[in-house]
C-alpha positions in Angstrom: 59.4 -56.4 2.7 62.7 -57.7 2.5 65.9 -56.9 4.9 67.7 -54.8 2.4 64.6 -52.6 1.8 64.0 -52.1 5.5 67.6 -51.1 6.1 67.7 -48.7 3.1 64.6 -47.0 4.6 66.3 -46.6 7.9 69.5 -45.3 6.2 67.3 -42.8 4.2 65.9 -41.6 7.5 69.5 -41.3 9.1 70.5 -38.2 7.2 67.4 -36.0 8.2 68.0 -37.1 11.7 71.6 -35.9 11.7 71.0 -32.7 9.7 67.6 -31.8 11.2 68.9 -32.5 14.7 71.6 -29.8 14.1 69.1 -27.4 12.7 66.9 -28.0 15.6 69.5 -27.4 18.1 70.6 -24.2 16.3 67.1 -22.7 16.7 66.2 -23.9 20.1 69.7 -24.2 21.8 68.5 -27.1 23.8 68.6 -30.9 23.6 65.0 -31.6 24.5 63.5 -30.3 21.3 66.1 -32.4 19.3 65.0 -35.3 21.3 61.5 -34.7 20.4 62.6 -34.4 16.8 64.4 -37.6 16.8 61.7 -39.7 18.4 59.2 -38.3 16.1 61.6 -39.3 13.0 62.0 -42.7 14.5 58.3 -43.2 14.7 57.9 -42.3 11.1 60.8 -44.3 10.1 59.5 -47.3 12.1 56.1 -46.8 10.5 57.6 -46.9 7.0 59.9 -49.8 7.5 57.3 -51.7 9.4 54.9 -51.8 6.4 
């Protein structure tokens, strides 16, 4: 997989990280669930970009 495709995947996952982090914070009013959500999303993005 070339570099531009990997960067595209990471940008594709950046939008749910920003929007989803705000939604998670809205429901839980704490940054701990937001960090868990971000780490899970980072692992999925890393798995997709690492293929």
